[in-house]
Each structure stands twice: as structure tokens, then as C-alpha cells.
NUPALO-635124 format. One record per residue: residue in three letters; x, y, z of N, C-alpha, C in turn. Coordinates in pm, whole numbers, plus 50000, padded with zeros to 5 digits. Layout:
<nodes>
ALAXYZXYZXYZ;...
</nodes>
This chain:
<nodes>
MET531526341419409532206338219284531556329319198;VAL531266329119086530566315019008531466310518926;GLU531556303018955532866292818855532236282818758;ALA532996277918657532346266518602533406256018547;GLY534166251718624535316242218596536196247018546;ALA536726245418392538166250918345537516257118224;SER536236259918228536026264818049534586273418086;VAL533346271918109532236280718088531196280718197;LEU530486292418198529106297818251528086288818147;GLY527326286118196526086275118126524946285618087;ALA524206277718064522666283617980521506279818082;ALA520666290218079519746287118156518146286118066;SER517186276618135516196275918053514986286118174;SER513986285618164512936287218239512826283518368;ASP513146270918383512976264118509514266260118584;ARG515586258518469516566255218589517566259918494;VAL518836255118514519856259718476520846248318438;ARG521226251318322522106240518258523536247018173;GLN524486237918139525766243718108526116236317976;PRO526326238317882526946233217766528126233317761;GLY528866221417717530356215717690530416206817806;GLY529606202917841529686189317966530896192518107;PRO531346203018120532236201518242531406200018372;GLY531946193518475531466195718587530246185818606;ARG529006190718664528106176218652526756181718604;SER527236192518492526406196018406525736185418321;GLU524786190718203524276183518105525736182118008;LYS525316173217910526556172717799525646171117666;PRO525416179817609524706181417502525636178517386;THR525296172117282526276173317163525826183017069;GLY526556181616954526296197516859527346206316835;ALA527346217816779528646227916788528376237016902;TYR529306244016933529216248817069530086267417001;SER529566279017028530476290216988530836294117115;ILE531596303817086531766317917177530666324317229;ALA530096330317120528576339817104527746329717174;GLN527586319017179526286312017262526906311917371;MET527966310017422528206311017553528206322017615;ALA528316331817594528196345617629526866348517643;ASP525816343017565524526345517580524096335117698;ASP524536324817695524386314217816524726318217921;THR525906326617928526036334118049525086341318108;ALA524686351017996523566362018034522256356418095;ALA521786343018016520756336218100521136329018239;LEU522126328018286522376323218398522166332418485;MET522816342818450522766357818578521606361418580;ASP520616357618464519196359518451518376351618574;ALA518946335518551518566324218652519136330618813;LEU520006337518830520756336618944520016352818991;GLU519466360518894519066373118932520266380518992;VAL521116382118893521876393918898522276402418769;PRO521776411118777521336421018671523036424318586;SER524176427018747525256433918650526226425218775;SER527446422418704528656419818800530086423818722;HIS530746422618796532266423118766532496409618684;VAL533106406618593533616393418547535016391218559;PHE535286378618577536826372718577536736363818480;GLY537286361618370537266349518223538796346218264;MET539396331918250540376328418237540026315118134;SER541096318218014541456309917936540166308617822;LEU539546299417806538396297917736537086308617806;GLY537236309717942536456318917983536166331117983;GLY538086334517944538176350117916537546350217769;MET537536344717683536986345217559535776348717575;ILE534806338317639533446343317656533396355317727;ALA534226356117828533716372517915533806384417811;GLN534946382117722534856393417601533776393817569;GLU533366381117501532316384717412531076386717474;TYR530816383317617529786389717687529756404317715;LYS531046408417761530636426217750530586429617595;LEU531176421317531530786430417370528906428017353;ARG528196415517394527436412117345526076418317463;HIS526416421617571525916425617694526456432717762;SER526876444917693527806455217782526776459017916;GLN525826464317920525086468818035525196464218182;ARG525676448618151525766441218260526836440718282;VAL527926442218235529296438718317530116454718340;GLY530676451518490531516465418544532796464218506;ALA533546461518575535236457918538535136444118494;LEU536326440518396536576431818350538026424818409;VAL538126414018406539606405418461539336394618346;LEU540716394918238541176384618154542436378118193;GLY542216367918224543596360418239543736352918127;GLY545176347018079545546338117996544566333217864;THR544296342017817543196343717706543906349517578;THR542896350917496543256357217342541896361717275;ALA542156372017210541336379317127541226368817019;GLY541986358916969541846352816831542166362516720;GLY541566358016616541716367116464542996362416428;PRO543796370316301545026368216242546576369616270;LYS545866378316398547576381616485547606374116612;ALA546446365116643546806357916736547966347516724;MET548866343116844549386337216845549016318416908;SER549296311216819548726299916860549536289716949;PRO549316279117011550276270417079551206262016978;GLY551976256017053553256251016948552526237616944;PRO552886228816863552546214316805552246206716947;GLU553416210017023553016199717162551676199717206;VAL551176215117231549926214517311548636208717183;MET549276214217056547836209816996547766194816983;GLY548646188616984548426168816957548236168617140;TYR548606174217215547666169017327546186170717348;PHE545866179617332544616185017270543366175717209;ALA544486170017119544106161316979543556148517021;THR544706143617165544436132217177543646131317316;VAL543926139617406543916140617553542256128017586;ALA541436128717489540136125217523540306107117542;SER541576105317417541766087417440542636082617535;LEU543456090417593544396090217687543796083817805;PRO544366073217884544266069218014544376081618100;ILE543656083218198543826093018288544866095118326;PRO545606088218376546606092918478547796101218355;GLN547976092418238548846098918112548256114418088;ALA547206116118054546706129018058546926136018159;ILE546826131318266547016141718385548636147018376;GLU549476138918368550866141918314551096146418258;ARG550796147718141550826152618012550196166818006;GLY549276169218084548556181218112549076190218177;MET549706183918282550416192718428551636197518309;SER552676190218264553736194918175553356209418088;LEU552096208018066551566224017961551506232418069;LEU550686227518182549936238518257550716248118334;TYR551646241118403552886247618502554236246018476;SER555026255718530556616259718469557206246718512;ASP558306244518483558886231318502559616233118636;GLU559976245818705560406244518851558986243018949;PHE558216250118934556796248518985555926233219006;LEU556276227218882555746214218894556756201918940;ALA557946204118946558836200319053558806201619156;ALA558506210519214557866211819371556726209219408;ASN555886205419336554476205719376553796193619330;LYS554826185319264554206175519165552866164519252;GLY553636162019368552206153119437551166157919461;TRP551206169319502549676176919554548596178719423;LEU549846181519302548756184719186548136177519129;VAL548826163219103548736151819071547236147219142;LYS547646147319283545956143019386544856152419314;ARG545416163519313544346172819287543326167219189;ALA544416167719064543826166718929543096150718886;ILE543316139119008542736131618999541396131019059;GLU541406137619186539946139419215538966147919174;ASN539396154719057539056164818952538336156418830;ALA539146145318828538986140718665537706138918615;PRO536806131318744535336128318693534616140418674;LEU535246152918651534366160118644535146169918495;MET535866164518434536016164618280535136165418196;ALA535166174218075534006175117979534516159117908;PRO533146153317847533706143517775534076144117613;PRO534476136917574535286142617406534456150217335;HIS533306147017302532506155417238532096169917297;GLY532366172617414532496183417487533756192217488;LEU534366183717485536086191417458535936195717306;GLN535606188817215535896190117073535006201817052;GLY533756201117121532956213817119533626224817149;GLN534466226217257535066236017319536046241917251;ALA536716230217181538236232517092537486241616967;ILE536346237216916535796240716797535706258516831;ALA534736262816916534476276317010535496283417020;ALA536406277317045537766287617080538666289216960;ILE538686281116858539456280916739538596294216674;SER537306293316658536406300716567536476317316668;HIS536976318416778536726328616834537716339716783;ASN536616351216770537766363816696536966378416721;SER537286378616867537016395516870538216407216877;TYR539276404016809540186415216754539896422516738;ASP539216424716657539086440016558537626449416651;ARG537426444016755536176448816843536506452516998;LEU537816449017000538186452217111538196465817169;GLY538306472117070538436489917081537226494417146;SER536006484317132534866492017139534276482117300;ILE535336477517362535196473917535535566483317585;ALA534466492217704534666503317735534376497817887;ALA535266494417957535306489018095536746489018147;PRO536756491318270538146489818349538436476918350;THR539756475118258540446459018233541296456318280;LEU541686444118336542906438418421543016426818322;VAL544296424218243544516417618193545876407418264;LEU545906394818276546876387618304547276377418236;SER548816372318304549136363118170550706360418245;GLY550706344518250552196339818252553226336818134;THR554476345718180555206347618048555746334117977;ALA555466322318054555946311317978554816299117935;ASP553456309417939552226301217931552556293017775;LYS552446281717769552326274417656551396271017596;ILE549996271217653548806271017591548326280717524;VAL547956291917579547526306117519548766315717534;PRO549716317717459551296319917472550806338517518;HIS551966342117584551476356017638551296365417544;PRO552336365217433551816375017348550266381617318;ASN549616370117307547786372817325547466381517418;SER547986380917510547426388717598548186402817591;VAL548936404017543549666421117517548846426417449;LEU548446420617341547406422417202546406426517279;ILE545416418117376544256423817420544926436617506;ALA545616437817578546146446817684546326462017541;GLU546696462717448547066470217368545256477117294;GLY544536466017297543816466417225542376472117311;ILE541996470417410541226475117514541666488317582;PRO540816503117542541096513617571541276514217766;GLY542616516417796542756519217954543086505517992;ALA543066492817939543536479017990544876482718018;ARG545256473818172546426473718215546656455118224;LEU548216456018189548696441918202549476437618319;VAL549516429518353550126424318479551036407518432;SER551996405318395552846398318367553466389118488;TYR553566377418487553906367918575555076357118517;GLU556076364318546557706360818510557746346518514;GLY557906337618422558226326018436557126313718477;ALA555776319418479554806315018505553996310918379;GLY553286296118368552606291918316551346293618264;HIS550596287218201549126290818206548646291418328;GLY548716278618432548316277518562548906285218648;PHE549006301418617549596312118706548906313918809;LEU547286307018788546406313418912546736301719054;VAL547486290018999547666285419080549336288119134;GLU550136288419023551946293919057552036302819158;ARG551316314819123551196329019226550056327419238;ALA549216319019336547936320919376548246338519461;ASP548856337219566548876347219604548926362419562;ALA549896363619475549996372019387548756377219307;VAL548346369119223547186369919169546246370719249;ASN545636368619364544566367519468544526386019474;GLU545486388419547545746402119574545696412819484;GLU546176409419337546006420119214544756419619222;VAL543646406819192542496407119133541586415519221;LEU541736409219365540516416019463541046433819451;GLY542286435419487542826448219500541706460119333;PHE542026454919243541496459219138540036460419123;LEU539536446919207538016447619192537486455419300;GLY538366459919427537906465219498537856477919498;ALA538476481419424538876498519365537336499819253;GLN536716491019234535776491019128534376493519196;GLY534216487919293533186488819357532196480419329;GLY530876476519407529976464919331530316452219367;ARG528996444219279529326432019313530096423919159;SER530406412519265531356408619140531106394219135;ALA531396390719017530896374318955531976369718878;GLY532396355118847533746354718768533226343718681;VAL533466343318544533496332218462534636328318463;LYS534876316318438536116309718473536176294918397;
</nodes>
């Protein structure tokens, strides 16, 4: 599985792979980003990796990219898994003011405070209370891989501008949609809309789990995804 921190798979030039948006150890270019650009970047990266086609797992922003990747490069995608994401457009449900305020200020917050506030948005209260120690430890270890302020801003603009809603019906791929019902960042109704819009898509909801349901319900999610992809056959790669 090819992963990209918490956001995107990146661009590939003729002699190297690079990744816009700044997550991880990738380059951190300035300027505007778009979901379409990042979908094309994914295709370029797959070219660089010599992977002509794959199953794709997209989570959150990666799920927006995965939708656009399928729409723009249809023959390169087998099955599609979309987790905690949105199709955007006029029917999308936006996060509440607490979430918007966090993303507007996260770049200026001290790391410990950013982690504390971020985890309260990612996980259910019960899960966070029972697992806060190792979640904080992991977040601190990964903090150096966070995108810089201009990268976060570029990603946010791309996400806000994303709209695949009217094109969901043209996605012809076995599709699994995953969501936590208590997701504060990408509210659960967005996943319902995606599952209703993509022909034959199946929605699996994790009751009471937040945006971090991949962690909260790791065993159940892994079993669901591996079973789904295993039933499709072929080679898989993830967009996360």
C-alpha cells in the first residue's frame, strides 16, 4: 500500500517523485492546489512506480482525490474504497464551527496544543479517554511530518473547492464507502450521499466512531477492506 501521510499521493517528474502539499518528507511548493491536480499527480506517481492500474483506498482528503482519480483516469482504477470523505457540492454537510476554527488556527498553535485539540476532533470521547497516552505519543512522533502552513492552506482550498457530486453516477467501479457516525470533520451524511450516488456502492458505518475510525475500529476496518479488495482480485494500492 502506498500512503501519503494524512493527505495526498504526489506528483512525479521524469527523474523523481515529488509530492505537493508538504506532508511527510516531500517537497513543499507554494501556490494553489486542486483535487484535479492531485489526482493527476497520483497518475504520474503510479507511472513512476510502473503500476498501470490498481485498487484505490482514499481517506478524507485522499478520498476526494480518489474520486477524481477514478473520474479522470478511469481505466487505471479497479475497485474503490472511500473513507470519511465527501463529494462536495451544494448538498455536502460542512463541519461545525469548532472544526473550522481549529483548521483556521492550527498552523499558529504550539504543537502540544494543536495535538490536544486535534485529537478531540478525530476520536470519540470514549476512545480518547481510554487511549490518550499512546495517541499523544504517536502524534508527537509524527508532528515533524506535518505539512507547513502554506501546504495546509493549499490543501484546505483544494478540499473546499472539490465537487464531484454531479459526476458520482459515472463512477463505474466496485465501491466500498466507510464512515464513522460521529465524524466531526467530515460528517457521516456525506458518506451516505456518496454511497447513494455511486451505482452499486456499499456503505459501512461505524457507530459512534469519529473521523479516526481507521484507528478506533482498526480490526473491523481492516477485515472489511481486505475482504472487499480480496473479492475483487488484482493488485491494490492506497491513496490516503
